[in-house]
Structures are given as C-alpha cells and as structure tokens.
C-alpha positions, 0 to 999 in steps of 0.5 A: 289613261290615268297617267295621261289624265294626271299629266293633262291636269298638271299641265292645265294647272301650270298654264293657269298659273302662268298665263303669260306662257300660254299667251306666248305660245298662242302668239307663236302659233298665230304667227306660224299660221299667218306665215303659212297662210300667206303662201296660199292662193285662195283663188286656186282652181280647186280651192286654196293652193300653196306654193303659187305665191310668196309673201312680201317682206313688208307683210312679214314685217307686219306679222311679227308685231301683230302676233307679238302684241297677243302676248299682252292680250290679257293685260290690256285687251283694248290696246292690243286690239287697237294695235292689231287692228291698225296693222291689219288695216295697213296690210289690207290697204297696201297688200296685193294680195294681202296676207292674213294679218287680220287673224291677230285682230280676230284673236284680240277681238275675242279676248276683248269680248271675253273679258268685258261686258256685253255693251262694250263687246257690241260697240267694239265688235261692230267697230272692228268689223266695220273698219276691217271689212270696209278697208278690205272692200274699199281699198283691197283687191277687187272685187269688193264681194270676194270671199276674202272680204266676206271671210273677214266680216264673218270671222270678226263677227264669230270672234265677238260672239264666241268671246261673249259666250265664254264670258257669259258662261264664266259669269254663270259658273262664278255666280253658281259657285258663289251661291254655293259657297254662301249657302255653305257658309250660312249652313256652317254658321247656323250649325255653330249657332245652334251648337252654341245655343244648345251648350248655353242652354245645357249649362244654364239648366244644369246650374239651376238643377244642381246648384241648390243640391250641391250647396245643401250637400256641402252644408250638411257635410260640414255639419256632420264633420263638425259634430261627428265626435260629440253628437253622432246622432246629429251627424248621422241625421246630417249624413242622411240629408246629404244622401237624400240631397245627392239622390235628388240632384242625380235624379234631376240631373238625369231628367234634365239631360234626358229632356233637353233634346226633346222639346217640341217633339211630342212623339218621342218618349219624354221619360228619363232614360237611364240607359240600355236596361230599358231599351225593350221598353223604348222599342215597345213604344215604337212598335205600339206607334206602328214601326216594327223594330227588331233588336239584336244584342251581343253586348255580353251583359256588361255594365256600361259607363253611365255616359256611354249607356245614356249616349247609346240609348239616345242614339237609338231613340233618335234614329228610331224617331227619324225612321218613324217620321221619314221612312214611310208607312211600311218601313221596318227598323233593326237595332243591334248592340254589339261589343267589339273589343274595347268598343260598343257598336250601336247600329240602327237600320231602316228600309224606308223609301225616302231615306234622304228626308232624314238629312234634309234641314240639318236639324238637332237630331243628327247634330245631337247624335254627333255631339254625344259621340264626339264628346265620348271620343267615338265615331258616328256614321250616317247616310243612305243605305244601298237599295233604300233606307237609312243607316246610323252606326255609332262606335262608342269606347267602353272607357270614356275620356273622363276615365270611367272604365267599364 
C-alpha cells in the first residue's frame, strides 16, 4: 500500500510538472470516446445500441482537430473553445445523425470556466450553451426536443458550473495558503525583532554596569604595578581597590543579567539568582504562591560552570512561572536535575488542564529559554504532555563553549 501511494504521488508530481503530457493524454482519451460513441445508436429499443451504425468519414475527420485542440487548452482556453465549438456546430448541422464531437467543446468550456473569472464564465458559458443547443435543435435531426439535444444543453451547463467550482476552490485554498505564509513570515519577523531588541538591551545594560568598574580596575592595577617596588603599602591599597571594584562589577553584572528578562512580571522572583544552590528557596516561593512542586536531584553535587548554573536556574524559574500562570488551580509541578554523563538534564513537568496556553503568543519565556540553551550548545524540548500538561526539558553540556570546564 505504501509503495502504491508513493508511486501515485510520484506520478502526480510528474504530471504537474509536465501539463502538456497530461493534456495530450486527455485529448487521446476524448478522441477515443468520440469514435466509440459514434458507433452507438442512442435511439435503440433498450437504450444506446452499438454496431447498428457507423460514423461517416466527414465526422471522423472533424473529430481529429476537435480532440487535438485540447492539447493546447491551458495555453489559450478561449481559442480552443472557439475552435472546438465551431467544429461541433459543423457536425451538428451536417451530421445525420451527428457524432458526439460536442464532447470536445464541453471539455474546452470546463477549462475556460476553471481558468477565468466568474463573469467571463457566465458570458462564455451561456453563449456556448445557446450556440450548440440552438444548432442541434434548429439544424439537427428532428425532433428538436430529442434527448441528444437536451443532453448538449445539460452537459454544457454542467461543464461551466464544474469549472467555476474548481476555480473557486483553487482560489480559496490559495488565499488560505497565502494568509498562512504571511502569518508565518510575520511571526518570524516578530521573533527576530524581539531577539534583536533584547540583545541590544543586554549589550547596553552590560556596558553601563561594567564599563565604570573595568575602567577603575585598569587604573588601580596600573598604579599598583607602578609603585609595587618603592611604595608597597600604596600598592596594597590599590590592589584592595581593584578587588572591591571587581566584586562590585560581578555583583552588578549578575544582578543585571538576572533581571533583564523579568521586567513586567511581578509574580516572578526579582532577586539575583546565583544558581541551583538556591533552588530550594525558589521552589518555596512557588509553593507559598499555591503551586505544589516536587524536586528530585541526582547531580552528584558537582560544581557547575557559572553559565550552566545560571541557565539551569532560569529555565526552572521560567517553566514554573508558566505552570503557575497557565496550568490551572489544581496543577502540580515536578522538577528534576540529573547528571547524565557530560551533560546536565533539567526537566520541569506539570499536569495542567490547558497546556497549550503556555505556547500561545510566542512570548519571551520560551524564546528566552531557547536562547540560553542554544548559547551554551545544548538542546531544549518543549511541548504538551500526553494526557495533559506541559513538559520542558533542557540538556546542558557541563563544558560550555567558552571552555569553562566542570
């Protein structure tokens, strides 16, 4: 079954890439149908009877250009309709009884209706219906109300209606696809804009916080090097200033990085977060806010690189904040921190009733987590859990890209 579906899909793609071959096959099929139909007598005792009549040579000669014109029906549908319609009128007027050459005009009318607008379909459809039906009724074999004449009227009307329906559906599907692509482009552009703005904000804040202290460290280090041999007491004092300035720079840097993502989020903890050493304090704040949280750790008490430690803490903080906001009143959360070989696996699960709410809007939360993990060379997986709830899993390397080992 799979191979059959694959073969059908491959054939469909090939025909879509070679429309002229498809139209050629259609023209050959229409020619065969017209030739076979010309051997049938529609007025038999028990319906159409084959073998009771044979087509005239003139009718066969008219069938060939009528069917051959269908090969070019996509390139110039109106011209093909005019040609097939004219050949059909000639056969209806001169044939006795006429062969079903009008079948080619029906196919051509369908093509015009499926590839033009509705007003054109109405005008061309009514004109074709009137010309073919009038030629059959007034110049064809009597009586004028025979089923062959009524059949021409019905088939031309159905061809125009079917072509118009196909065109309408194609336009509808195209409009939906265009809106989806435009929405996707808008989301991607919005995400890129937010990332660019956030990076600019981080760079600006880090410059404001660190520049002064680094400049002070540089000056004091130069003083200490200059007076080290002659005035060691003054050098010692300068080194003390260096130590104090560097400590202040580190504290402000940690505070800035910890608070950058929390503007406008009063429910999230706003204190600087050094890492997993204060994970229990973070969990307590969520428990006090009404979210039961269970913690399981199997990280062997290792000393994590600062970037990994901070990223793990922030991922847990953001995931629990999302659970508290979106998972519902009776939700519970589970946090696990496990060392797996050279990586640290951080997982946050909740059993909320509406986990999809955590992904709506594409806000800074999940985007920020993914930025942190990607910057460290890790992987982040987020999504609904089977049976309800949401799952956030981050795999962080214990050796970061900057070369800081565990």
